[in-house]
N, C-alpha and C positions, 0 to 999 in steps of 0.2 A: 375246205371247199369254199370258193368265192362266188357269190351270186351278185352281180352288179344290178342296181335298180335305177330307174330314171329319177330326175329331180322331182321332188314332191312338196317342197315347202318347209319353212322353218317356223311357221306359226304366226309370223307377222301379218298384220291385217291393216288395210287402210280403211278409214271411215269418213263419211261425210254426213253432215247434219241435214236433216230434212225439216225446213222451217215452216211447218204448217200445223194446223190443229187436226186432231183425229176425227172430229165431227160426229162421233157416235153417241147416240142417246143411250140411257140406261133403262132397261126394263128389269129383267132378271139377269141380263147378260153383263159381264164385266169387260169393258173395252179398254185397252191400254193405249198410251199416247205415242208421240214421235220419239224415235231414237236414232242412233248412229247406224249407218249402213255398212254391213260387212262386205268387203270387196275381195280381191284376189289374193291368193297365197303365193309368196315368192318362192324361189328355188334353192335347194341345197343338194349336194351330192351324197350318195350313200355307198358304202361298201359292206356287204353282208358276209359274215363268216360263221362257220360252225354248223353242225347238223345234229339234230336229236330226233329220235323216233321212239314210238312205243308208249307215248304219254297221252292217252286219250281217256284216262279214267279220272282226271282231276276236274271237279266242277268249276264252272265259271265263278269268278268273284262276285258277279252280279246275277247269280241264279235267281229266277223269279220267285218272289215270296207271295204269300196269300194275304188277303185283307179280310179280316173278319171270318177267317176259316174257309173262304171259298173264293174262287175266281170265275169270271164269266167273260169270255171273249166277246167283243162288240160286233154289231152289224153296221152296215153302211148304206145310206140312201144317197144317191147322186141325182141331182136335178139338172137336166140339160134343156137348152132352148131348141128352136126349130133347126138351127144350123149345127146342132150337136155340141155346142160349147157348154161347159159346165158353169153354172151360176149358183149352185147350192150343194153343200156337203154336210150331211147330218149323220152323226155317229150315235147309234142307239146303244146305251149301256144299261140293260134291264136289271142287272144284279144290284146296281146302286140307284135305280130309278132316276137315271140322269140322261139327258140328251146334250150332246156336245155339238156346237155349230162351228164349222171350219170355213174361214174365208178362202175361196178358190185361189186368191192371189197370194197365198202363203208360200214363201220360198222354202224349198226343201232340197235335199240331195236326191236327184232322180237317178236311179241306177243306169249307168252307161252314158247319161247325158249331162251330169253335173248339176250345178245349182240352177233350179228353174221353179216356176210356180206350179202348184198342183193343176191349175187350169191348163198350163202349157204341157204338162206331163200327159194329160188326156188327149190334147191335140196331137202330140207327137207319137204317142204310143198306145193310145186307147185307154179304156177304163181300167184294164188290168195293170197298166203301168202306174196310173194314178193310185190304184189300190195298194200296190206294193210300196210306192213312195210314202204313202201315209202310214202304212204298217211299220215301215222302217223308222219313222218319227216316233210312233207311239210305243213300239216294242211289243205289240200284240198282233195277232192275225184275225181278220174278220171272219166270222163264221159264215156270213152270207152278205151279198151285195145286191141291191136293187137299183136299177136305173130307170128314172121316170122322164120321158120326153113329154112335150106338151100334151099329146094325146093320152098318154098314160096318166099324167097328173089330173087331167079332166075326168078320166074314168075313175080314179081313186076318190075324187070329190063326189062324183055321181053315186058311187057305191054307198056312201054314208049320208048322202043328202046335202043340201046347201049348208055351208058352214057360217057360223056367226063369228066374226073376227073383229076385235077392237083395235083400231089404228090410232095412235096418239097424234100423228101428224099426217097430212095428206101425202099420198103416194104419187110421186111425179115421175114423168118420163121425158127424156129429151128427144125432140123430133130432129130429123135430118137438117132442118133449117137452123137448129140451135134453140128454138123456142121450147120452153119447158111447159108442159101441160099436165093437169091433174088427171091421173088415171083412176085412183080410188080416193074419195074424200076422207077426211079425218072423222073419227067416231066409230061406232059399232056398225059394221057392214055385213050384209048377207052376201057371201061370196059364192056366186054361181060357178059351175065347173069351168066355163070358158073365161072366167075372170081370174082364176087362180094363178095363171101364168104371169099376168101383169102385176098382181099383188106380190109375188115372190121374186120376180126377176128385175123389175124396174129399179133404176138407180136415180135418174134425174140429176139434180144438182147436189146430191149427197155422196155418200161413199158406199162401198160394198158392205161395210160394217153396219150402216144404217138399216139395210134390208134384213140383216140377221135378226133384228127385233121383230120384224114382220114374220120371219120364219118361225120364231118362237111362238108367236100368236097363232100362226097357222097350225103348227103341230099340236099345240095345246087344244085347239078347237077340234082337230081331226081325232085325237085320242078320246076326247070327250064324246064325240059323235059315234066313234067306233063301238064303244061299250063292250059287249061280249061277242060281237061279231068277229069273223076271221077275215082279214084282208085278202083280196083276190087280185088277179091280174098281175101287173108288174111288181106289186108289193108282196106277192105270195112268198118270195124268197126270205123276206124279213118278217113274215107274219108272227112267228113265235115271240120275237122281241117286241113287236108292236102290241100284241095281246097282253103281254106281261106289263108293259108300260101303261096300257089303258086301265089297268086295275090299281095303279099306284099314284101317289102324289108326286108328280115328276118335277125334278129340278132341271133348269136349263143353264148352261154355261157356254163360254166360248173358248176355243183353243187359245191358250195364252200367246198373243202375238203383239208386235209393235210395228207401226207403219214405218216404212223406209224409203218409199219411192218419191214422195212429194207430188205424186200424180193422183188426182182425185177421180171419183167415179169408179166404174167397173174395172179399170186397169190398175188400181192402186195395189201396191205390193207390200207384203208384210214378212217379218221374220219371226220365228218361234222364240219365245223366252224360255230357255232351256231349264232353268231352275224351277220356274212355275210349272212347266210341263211335267217335269219329273215328279213333283208332288201330286199333280192331277192324275197321272196314269198309275201312280202307286195307290192312290185312294180308290180309283175306279176299277182297276184291273189287276192290282197286286203286283205290278211290275216294279222291280227293284229300282231304287233311285240311282244306283250305280249300274251303268251299262258299258260294255266293252266297245270302244271306238275302233272301227275297222276301215282301212283303205283297201279297195279291190282294184287290182291291176290286171288287165287282159294280157295274158301271155300266150294266147293261141291265135289271135287275129280274127276269130269269129265274132260277128257283131252281137251285141246284147248279152255278153257273158255276165256282166254284173247283175243283170236282171234275173239270171238263174241263181246267182249266189245269194242275193239279198234275202229272199224268203226263208232260206235255211238259217240265216244268222239270227232271226228272231228267237228261235228256240234256244240259242246259246246266250241269250240276254245281251246280244251285240247289236250295234247300230252302225251301218255303213255311212261314214261321213265324207268320204272322198272316193272317186272312181276315175279310172283313166287307163291308158295303155302302158304296158311294161316296155322295157328297152328293146325287146325282141319278141317274136311270136312263135318260138319253137320250144317252149317249155314243155317237157314231157311229164314232169311231176310238179304238182301244185306245191308252192312254197308258202308256209305260214310263218311269217317273220315276226319276232318279238324283240324288243329293244332293252328290256329290263327284266331281271329275274322275277320281279314282282308280278309281271304279266305273263309268265310262262304258263301258268294254269289257264289264263284267258286264251292263250294261243292253242292250248290243248283242247279247250272247250270248242273253239272255232273249228279245229280240225275234226273233232268228233261230229259236229253238226254237218260239215261238208262230206264226211265219209271217206275222204281221200287226203293225200298230201303228207308232207313231212315238216317238222318244226325246224326253224332256222333262227339262230340268235345273231343279232347285229352287234358289231362292236361300236357302232356309231349310234348315239342316242337320238331320239326323235320325240318331239313333244306334241305333235298334232294328232297322232293316233296311238292307240295301244298296240295294235296288230296290223300288219299288212299281209294281204293274200294275193299272191301272184298265181293266177289261174293257169293250170297246165292241162294237157290233153287227158290226163287221168280223170279230171273232173268232168270235162265235156263228154267223155265216154260213159261215165257213170250217170250223168244227168243231161242226156241229149235234148230234153225239152223241159227242163226244170223239174222233172219228177224224181 
């Protein structure tokens, strides 16, 4: 049996240097500097031969392990401005008494859309697409997600009373005329509900990493003020995580990233440092440092197919690193393609997670992914809305 697939790359990457400083201060956050920008992947041709079925009992090479005998999926808090744009992403990891701050400008593989920032994922596909894109990076699913618009944020501050937050440097905002003005002065400030948005969203002449220091100070103050109370309103969904964190000595960290865009302010872009990320998620969530890399190709033509596949891959310890269209849109059976016998068990684990499909071995090697999934109508019939 021969199954032709479209060009998908040979792993070569172009890079350009971004010659600028990171500009981020240190509080308890660790901010990483400037690096090379990963660009596009070139093309090669594939010919796939062979067919295997019946192998869904082999575990993935990267099956999730436990850390300290237990795992606890994280929760997510998303902060949005009045226009609905995301300016804050806070991961709550109560099992390890840790909060992870994520720059919204972090570039990730967005299901069906390709490489884009988390902020743009929300703009193009809503909070659900942002959530799935971040889950794909981390290798875990969020138990709950809370979205705080300016009104919700003010209500959250009102519920616990005015917060005392220490700001090392003055918080500045850039006016439409270009003039930078002080929004919150340096020092210990009492943050009223209507002032929380400026504290957390303003960038001014700094970078989006600079304001993550303020996010740490805000959440530390919020947890201290929360005490034994139960969060209400928009934070109800993540109340269990917040109540647990309020009882602990919480550590703050940042998703390991490197600046790549050379653009300052809120539009700065970052890429994930994979090796550092692997160590972080293993420590916090028990995720294996080895994860299956998967390319998802749309073989049915329906939009958003990769967005249905991606959430299922997490349970197979797999990460979608590429997505696109197959050479045609009339695949009846989903093809799970592997390129080396060493990854046959990985392909079987992916098929088990999807619940459909057949294994296909390629005679041509490929070094950019371990497994390729060509989605067929058997998958869309079994998962019409991602269920």
